[in-house]
LUMMARPA-491309 format. One line per 5 residues: their letters; for each residue x, y, z of N, C-alpha, C, O. Coordinates in steps of 0.001 Angstrom, whole numbers, padded with zeros to 6 digits. Example, Ala and Ser with C-alpha at 12.3 -4.5 7.8 and 13.67 -1.06 7.14 Angstrom:
% residues 2
as) 013190:-005690:007800:012300:-004500:007800:013200:-003300:007800:014236:-003319:008465  012850:-002250:007080:013670:-001060:007140:012900:000030:007870:013409:001138:008039
END
This chain:
% residues 105
miakt) 069428:-034914:-026861:070145:-033654:-026882:070225:-033092:-025453:069267:-033195:-024687  071317:-032528:-025122:071502:-031938:-023781:070985:-030498:-023806:071367:-029714:-024675  070122:-030154:-022860:069518:-028827:-022812:070595:-027787:-022508:071483:-028006:-021685  070493:-026687:-023173:071397:-025517:-022932:070733:-024691:-021813:069726:-024022:-022042  071306:-024748:-020618:070748:-024020:-019501:071650:-022867:-019110:072847:-022887:-019400
ppppy) 071083:-021854:-018449:071865:-020695:-018029:072725:-021073:-016800:072613:-022181:-016275  073567:-020152:-016359:074302:-020443:-015116:073306:-020597:-013960:072290:-019904:-013918  073599:-021498:-013033:072731:-021683:-011876:072672:-020441:-011018:073565:-019597:-011098  071658:-020307:-010209:070639:-021333:-009874:069499:-021330:-010854:069175:-020295:-011436  068884:-022481:-011043:067641:-022689:-011742:067031:-023962:-011218:067596:-024562:-010304
yavif) 065924:-024405:-011737:065204:-025571:-011169:065044:-026639:-012226:064949:-026367:-013423  065017:-027885:-011727:064787:-029027:-012562:063556:-029782:-012066:063421:-030006:-010863  062681:-030167:-012944:061543:-031046:-012620:061864:-032390:-013285:061949:-032497:-014508  062038:-033413:-012432:062410:-034744:-012903:061109:-035598:-012858:060518:-035793:-011797  060703:-036081:-014002:059497:-036878:-014096:059908:-038290:-014542:060313:-038505:-015684
sslrt) 059792:-039236:-013615:060150:-040638:-013901:058831:-041415:-014019:057924:-041233:-013206  058733:-042284:-015038:057444:-042962:-015262:057600:-044371:-015811:058574:-044702:-016486  056629:-045164:-015503:056458:-046497:-016094:055147:-046487:-016881:054113:-046045:-016379  055202:-046971:-018095:054047:-046904:-018955:053145:-048165:-018812:053600:-049232:-018400  051893:-047998:-019160:050991:-049102:-019313:051096:-049570:-020798:051921:-049080:-021570
dvaeg) 050256:-050500:-021138:050222:-050934:-022588:049380:-050041:-023443:049332:-050239:-024657  048707:-049058:-022872:047840:-048158:-023636:048681:-047136:-024349:049391:-046354:-023716  048605:-047135:-025689:049420:-046219:-026491:048578:-045097:-027154:049101:-044045:-027522  047276:-045352:-027290:046411:-044440:-028037:046502:-043009:-027473:046188:-042754:-026311  046938:-042104:-028334:046993:-040693:-027981:048233:-040254:-027225:048475:-039057:-027069
ygdta) 049022:-041213:-026755:050203:-040869:-025915:051236:-040077:-026681:051669:-039028:-026204  051648:-040534:-027847:052713:-039887:-028607:052354:-038450:-028978:053164:-037538:-028813  051123:-038253:-029486:050689:-036910:-029859:050651:-035984:-028648:051055:-034824:-028730  050173:-036494:-027548:050035:-035695:-026314:051412:-035354:-025759:051653:-034227:-025327  052300:-036319:-025773:053685:-036074:-025277:054351:-034990:-026112:054985:-034083:-025573
ermle) 054207:-035085:-027409:054772:-034077:-028327:054155:-032666:-028053:054857:-031656:-028010  052852:-032656:-027877:052178:-031384:-027605:052651:-030799:-026271:052834:-029586:-026171  052857:-031644:-025232:053285:-031112:-023942:054687:-030513:-024043:054968:-029521:-023371  055588:-031089:-024869:056888:-030522:-025087:056777:-029135:-025757:057462:-028186:-025375  055897:-029053:-026763:055678:-027782:-027457:055086:-026742:-026488:055554:-025606:-026424
laaeq) 054080:-027139:-025759:053377:-026221:-024819:054314:-025770:-023712:054313:-024593:-023351  055113:-026680:-023165:056048:-026288:-022101:057006:-025236:-022595:057291:-024270:-021887  057516:-025414:-023823:058460:-024463:-024427:057892:-023052:-024573:058643:-022080:-024658  056545:-022943:-024603:055883:-021646:-024725:055687:-020952:-023396:055310:-019781:-023360  055938:-021653:-022300:055652:-021088:-020970:056773:-020142:-020502:057955:-020406:-020723
pgylg) 056377:-019042:-019853:057378:-018177:-019260:058242:-018927:-018234:057729:-019678:-017404  059529:-018713:-018307:060440:-019338:-017377:060954:-020689:-017795:061782:-021265:-017090  060497:-021223:-018915:060960:-022517:-019417:062401:-022376:-019949:062701:-021411:-020652  063280:-023312:-019627:064676:-023250:-020064:065059:-024369:-020999:065970:-024196:-021809  064392:-025531:-020923:064770:-026657:-021789:064277:-027958:-021240:063666:-028011:-020172
vegvr) 064548:-029026:-021987:064094:-030374:-021585:065060:-031424:-022100:065708:-031242:-023131  065149:-032526:-021368:065884:-033695:-021785:065025:-034908:-021423:064290:-034874:-020436  065112:-035969:-022208:064308:-037134:-021863:064828:-038411:-022497:065452:-038388:-023557  064565:-039512:-021839:064880:-040863:-022346:063757:-041805:-021985:063047:-041602:-021000  063604:-042832:-022785:062664:-043890:-022481:063287:-045203:-022909:063499:-045459:-024095
eglgi) 063568:-046010:-021940:064096:-047365:-022189:063497:-048188:-021067:064193:-048559:-020122  062206:-048474:-021168:061497:-049143:-020052:061071:-048066:-019062:059903:-047678:-019018  062011:-047596:-018282:061710:-046458:-017396:061897:-045162:-018181:062943:-044959:-018796  060901:-044291:-018164:060966:-043035:-018841:061387:-041944:-017841:060874:-041879:-016724  062310:-041109:-018258:062765:-040000:-017448:062770:-038721:-018294:063472:-038636:-019301
tisyw) 061987:-037738:-017875:062002:-036428:-018541:062383:-035404:-017520:061820:-035360:-016426  063330:-034585:-017870:063794:-033505:-016996:063552:-032170:-017681:064136:-031901:-018731  062700:-031331:-017103:062513:-030007:-017648:063167:-029012:-016736:063237:-029215:-015524  063651:-027929:-017319:064392:-026908:-016549:063638:-025610:-016583:063073:-025225:-017606  063633:-024928:-015435:062818:-023709:-015231:063585:-022672:-014454:064440:-022997:-013631
eslea) 063262:-021377:-014730:063892:-020256:-014042:063527:-020196:-012566:064358:-019795:-011751  062269:-020594:-012188:061835:-020346:-010858:060751:-021386:-010449:060179:-022077:-011292  060501:-021464:-009142:059404:-022299:-008655:058071:-021764:-009119:057142:-022533:-009363  057965:-020452:-009243:056713:-019877:-009769:056430:-020325:-011206:055293:-020635:-011561  057481:-020350:-012017:057272:-020822:-013407:056813:-022284:-013437:055998:-022665:-014278
irhwk) 057336:-023098:-012519:056958:-024499:-012427:055480:-024599:-011984:054713:-025387:-012537  055103:-023798:-010993:053710:-023804:-010541:052743:-023425:-011676:051695:-024051:-011835  053092:-022419:-012445:052249:-022017:-013594:052143:-023164:-014615:051060:-023415:-015144  053213:-023833:-014883:053177:-024961:-015832:052286:-026085:-015290:051491:-026669:-016027  052429:-026375:-014010:051624:-027423:-013360:050146:-027123:-013494:049336:-028040:-013631
qnteh) 049784:-025848:-013455:048360:-025444:-013461:047800:-025138:-014855:046632:-024771:-014983  048626:-025287:-015899:048161:-025072:-017267:047041:-026043:-017569:047177:-027245:-017341  045935:-025530:-018080:044725:-026356:-018309:044986:-027575:-019223:044577:-028695:-018918  045654:-027331:-020308:045931:-028452:-021241:046885:-029478:-020588:046752:-030682:-020808  047828:-028995:-019798:048732:-029880:-019074:047974:-030676:-017984:048257:-031854:-017762
llaqq) 047022:-030024:-017317:046209:-030740:-016314:045417:-031862:-016952:045292:-032940:-016370  044875:-031626:-018150:044141:-032699:-018826:045054:-033865:-019230:044645:-035024:-019166  046288:-033556:-019646:047236:-034640:-020002:047645:-035393:-018737:047826:-036610:-018774  047792:-034685:-017625:048160:-035368:-016362:047066:-036366:-015992:047347:-037504:-015616  045808:-035917:-016107:044675:-036796:-015769:044663:-038027:-016664:044459:-039142:-016184
kgrtd) 044881:-037832:-017961:044925:-038985:-018900:046094:-039893:-018569:045991:-041111:-018712  047203:-039318:-018129:048362:-040137:-017757:048002:-041068:-016584:048333:-042254:-016589  047313:-040495:-015577:046965:-041306:-014374:045950:-042378:-014756:046025:-043486:-014226  045008:-042099:-015647:043955:-043064:-015933:044367:-044099:-016990:043882:-045230:-016969  045268:-043711:-017922:045518:-044566:-019070:046995:-044951:-019310:047300:-046127:-019512
wysay) 047898:-043973:-019288:049214:-044160:-019851:050274:-044622:-018858:051245:-045260:-019266  050125:-044327:-017579:051179:-044644:-016606:050694:-045664:-015591:049571:-045588:-015093  051562:-046616:-015298:051283:-047527:-014154:051862:-046980:-012868:051442:-047336:-011767  052858:-046087:-013040:053477:-045426:-011899:054269:-044208:-012389:054800:-044209:-013500  054340:-043187:-011558:055235:-042064:-011862:055640:-041374:-010606:055020:-041557:-009558
ktric) 056677:-040579:-010696:057218:-039839:-009550:057738:-038523:-010135:058443:-038517:-011143  057383:-037425:-009495:057880:-036119:-009883:058734:-035546:-008752:058334:-035549:-007588  059902:-035061:-009116:060806:-034458:-008119:061199:-033077:-008650:061472:-032895:-009836  061217:-032115:-007728:061575:-030746:-008090:062848:-030389:-007320:062895:-030502:-006095  063867:-029963:-008043:065190:-029744:-007441:065707:-028383:-007831:065445:-027898:-008931
kverd) 066435:-027773:-006936:067168:-026549:-007269:068550:-026915:-007736:069278:-027604:-007022  068931:-026473:-008916:070280:-026703:-009449:071141:-025585:-008949:070914:-024426:-009294  072133:-025906:-008135:073001:-024937:-007581:074336:-024905:-008269:075064:-023918:-008161  074678:-025968:-008978:075936:-026057:-009686:075767:-026981:-010857:075094:-028007:-010767  076393:-026604:-011976:076436:-027516:-013140:077773:-027308:-013836:078415:-026264:-013723
ygfek) 078163:-028360:-014568:079372:-028262:-015341:079284:-029334:-016426:078470:-030251:-016313  080097:-029237:-017464:079994:-030208:-018536:081192:-030207:-019418:082211:-029580:-019131  081049:-030936:-020524:082102:-031104:-021522:081412:-031236:-022849:080347:-031847:-022939  082007:-030669:-023893:081470:-030768:-025196:082573:-030646:-026233:083369:-029709:-026163  082648:-031560:-027192:083662:-031461:-028262:083086:-030689:-029401:083759:-030482:-030410
END
């Protein structure tokens, strides 16, 4: 599903990842992180795909909202578990969205 975002400017956090073979706890934690992110002030939406390479893009009102999400205790624990068990590699990019446009039938 394509996230419904407000008119720019806003911010996007792009999380690209490669998984390990460890699956235990990943699905439940990933689902919980989506729920928890949606509860954070400044959260605007999320989009994600996984086909070998996983890409999750979350949208935020401000850099401050992103910093608060990054520092959330439960999120910090999931990040640690990701580094030790679930990901063989990942990259996070933070971007300012200055323009967007689309099409929908």
